[in-house]
C-alpha positions as CSV (number, residue, x, y, z in Angstrom):
1,M,3.0,19.1,11.6
2,F,2.9,15.3,10.9
3,P,2.1,13.9,7.8
4,P,-2.0,12.4,7.6
5,F,-0.8,9.0,7.4
6,T,1.0,6.9,9.2
7,M,4.6,5.1,9.2
8,Q,3.1,1.8,9.1
9,E,0.9,2.4,6.4
10,L,3.6,4.2,4.5
11,I,6.0,1.2,5.2
12,C,2.7,-1.6,4.0
13,A,2.8,0.7,0.6
14,L,6.6,0.4,0.6
15,V,6.0,-3.7,0.2
16,V,3.4,-4.0,-1.5
17,A,5.2,-2.1,-4.4
18,Q,8.6,-4.2,-3.9
19,E,6.5,-7.7,-3.2
20,G,3.7,-6.8,-6.1
21,N,1.3,-8.7,-4.0
22,I,-0.4,-7.3,-1.1
23,A,-1.0,-11.3,0.2
24,L,2.8,-11.5,0.2
25,A,3.6,-8.3,1.6
26,A,1.2,-9.0,4.3
27,K,3.4,-12.5,5.3
28,K,6.6,-10.4,5.1
29,L,5.4,-7.4,7.6
30,H,3.7,-10.5,9.8
31,I,-0.2,-8.9,9.9
32,D,-3.1,-10.5,8.5
33,Q,-4.1,-9.3,4.4
34,S,-7.1,-7.4,5.4
35,S,-4.9,-4.9,7.9
36,V,-2.7,-3.9,4.6
37,T,-5.0,-3.6,2.7
38,R,-7.1,-1.0,4.8
39,K,-3.8,0.5,5.5
40,I,-3.2,1.1,2.0
41,K,-7.0,2.4,1.1
42,H,-6.6,5.1,3.9
43,L,-3.3,6.2,2.7
44,E,-4.7,6.4,-0.9
45,E,-7.6,8.3,1.2
46,V,-5.6,11.1,2.4
47,L,-3.5,11.2,-0.3
48,G,-6.6,11.5,-2.7
49,V,-4.9,9.3,-5.1
50,Q,-4.8,5.6,-5.9
51,L,-1.7,3.9,-5.3
52,F,-2.0,0.6,-6.7
53,V,-4.4,-1.2,-9.5
54,R,-5.2,-4.2,-8.0
55,F,-5.5,-7.8,-10.5
56,A,-6.5,-10.9,-9.2
57,D,-3.4,-11.9,-9.2
58,G,-1.3,-9.1,-7.3
59,V,-1.0,-5.5,-7.7
60,E,0.9,-2.4,-9.9
61,L,1.6,1.0,-9.2
62,T,-0.2,3.5,-11.0
63,E,1.8,6.4,-12.3
64,A,1.0,8.5,-9.1
65,G,2.0,5.3,-6.5
66,E,5.3,5.5,-8.6
67,L,6.0,9.5,-8.0
68,F,4.8,8.5,-4.3
69,I,6.9,5.6,-3.6
């Protein structure tokens, strides 16, 4: 059975974690920032955990996010 999330959502999470910033991740992935945000939010919803803490200047992995990544 396939996971309830897409490979694209997983890649977004990995790049956001690597960059520490949604805007930078979007630029690196060549997609708009709102798409990255939607993919991360959907991933968090299906997993039932918050993966990132959002700040004005970037994001940081939560403990659950670190375990998932």
